N, C-alpha and C positions, 0 to 999 in steps of 0.2 A: 398332632394336633388332631386326629382323630379319636387318638385314646383319651382326650379331652373330654370331645364331643362324647362320645359314648359312656366316659364317670357322668356328664355334664346329666344326658337323657335318662340315665339310670338311677341318679338325684332324684329328678323330678315326678319321676315315674312312681316312687317309695315315695317320696310327698304327696302324689297324688294317692298313693293307695293307703297310706299312715290315715292322711285326711278322710277321707271315704269310711275307712273301718271306726275312727273316732265318731263320724256325724250319725254313721248308722247305729254305735252303742250310743249315743244319746239319744240317739230318738225312740230306741225299745228302752232306754230308761224312763224317760219321760212318758209313753206312752204306759208305762206296765205301774208306774206313779198315779196317773191321771184313771187308770181304770182299776184299781187294785179296791177289793171288794173284801170285807172279813165277814160275808156271809154270815148275818145278825141271824137270819129268816130261819135257818136249818137248824138253830139251837133252839126255836120256839117250841115249851111244852107242852103251854097252856095258853088258851083263849079268852082265859077269863083272867080281870084284874085281879093281882096274888093278895090274898089273904093276908101276907104276913108284911104288904108294906108301909111306910107309914106315909106314904103318900095319899090322901082320898081323892076318889074323884067327884066330881059334880051327879047331882041327883037330880038335875032341874036341864042338863046337856050334855052335848060330846065334851070329852075331856082328852085335850091332846098331848100329849108328851113330847118333849123334845131333848134329845142327850146329849149333852157338849163337854168336850173337852175343852176347858176355858183359852186355854193357848193354841188351839187349831187354828190356823187361819183360812181355812178349808170351809170350816164348818160356817162358814157369813154366810156363804154362797147359800147352805140351807137355807138359814136363817131370813133370807133376801126372798126365797123360792117360798116358804112359806107365810110371808108379810104380803106378798104378792098372790098368793090362792085369798088369803084375809081379807084384805084390803080393796082388790082390785079384781073381784069376779060376783060381785054383787049378790052376795050371800047376806040373806036378813038377819036382823035383829037376834030372831029364835035361830039360827043356824050356826050363829057364831059359836065354837065352841069353848071353853074353860082351856086357858093357854097353861101348862107347867113346867118351866126349862130346866133342867134335872141335870148340873152342873157338877163334876165328878171332879177332886182334890184329895190329895193326899192328908192324912190326920198332921194336924201341925201344920198346913201349907202356911205362908205368908199373905199378908193380906192382898200381895197385888195380885194374887190369883184371881181377885174377886172383881178387881178393875181393870180386863183386856176390852181392846174392841170387841171382840164375840161376844163378850159377855153384858156390855153395855148394847151392842147390837141387839141381841135376843130380849134385854128386858124393857126392849119397846114395841116387842109385839103387841097387838090387842090382847086385853085381858093376862099379861102373863103377871106369872108369879114365879120367885125361882129359888130353888129348892138344893141348897148343897147339899150337895153328898159327899160324904167321906168316903174315902178307900173304894168309893161306887158301890155300895152295897146295893141300892136301891137299883141300878144300872144292872147289877148281876140278877136282883130278885128279876125284872124285868126280861134278862136274858140280852139285856143291847151291849155289843161290845165296839162299836164303831161310832166316833164324834158326825154329827148330822142324822142321827137314828131317831127316826119317829113312828110313833105309837099313836091311832085313835079309837079309841072308847065312848060306847054310847052310855048313854044315863044308866045303866043298869050293870056296867065294868064289862060289855061282852069284847072282845075285839074287834074291831072293822077293817083299819090299817095299819100294817108294819113295811118300813123302809124306810128306804131312800128318796127326795127328790131333787136330785140332781141326777143331771144324765152321765156326770163322771164326776170327779173330783175336782172340785172350784168353782166348776159351773155355771152358771147363770142363763136361763131360757127354759123353751117348753120342756117337758118331759111327764113322759108317763106315772110317776109318782106322784106329780100334781095332780095329774088328771084324775087318778083315783083317787086323790085327798079330795078334792073339789065333789067326784061323786059320792061318797060316804059321806061329806057332809051333808048335799043337797037332795041325795035318794032317801024315800021315806021308808020302802021299800030295804027290808034287810037283805044284802046280799053277803055270799061266800068271803069269807077275809080276801082281802087283799096285799099281794105284798111286791116289792122291789127291792134291787140290790142296794146298799147302803154304801157310799163312797167317800172316805176320809180318813183320817188319823185314829189308831187306838182310844179305848176312851180313858182305858186302865194305862196311860202313858204315863208317869211322872214328871214328863219334862219333855217340851217339844223347841224346834227353833225358836229365838225371837224375831219379830217380824217388824217391818219399820213401822212404826205409829204405834206400838202397842208399851204398855205402861210395863214395870217390870217391879 
């Protein structure tokens, strides 16, 4: 009887230990995933609009570029936050930027790359136009590697802000990136270029996991 009880206790202790290890491992993975940043801003070489770009900035107002991977679900939080700054903070008509959504996709990608929840949401941003970036040529010119990355330029093509607008991957809510973006849009006095980390999928990944509600 004693031997049986000892084995039973040992089994329970082992099970609890395995559960604890598994829980800790899952927490570490989730935390690492949520706060992974590919450090777009460490690649910034120029604070001016690239001369080689086929995208043109507005000459009468600021231009906001949002770089996305069409199949990155966590980018929707970034798009939501951009929309919140543009529509919910009392910007005047003159403070509203031109918005260009740069959507990267492989050459020869099927049409369903252009019809995802992320793309549809981004296309609804105020003053938004979509630019289909085959093989990520433009994102490389602008030195962007993470989906959800934002760049804001003034009418002269001078970089005002570069970075992310979420506090972590897929997170909606107040964050430093949105605060900086709003400040750059409303402050008439030019400030030194502001930047924040970007949390999201790599722009140049050819595939992302299929998510609920996504058209493929």
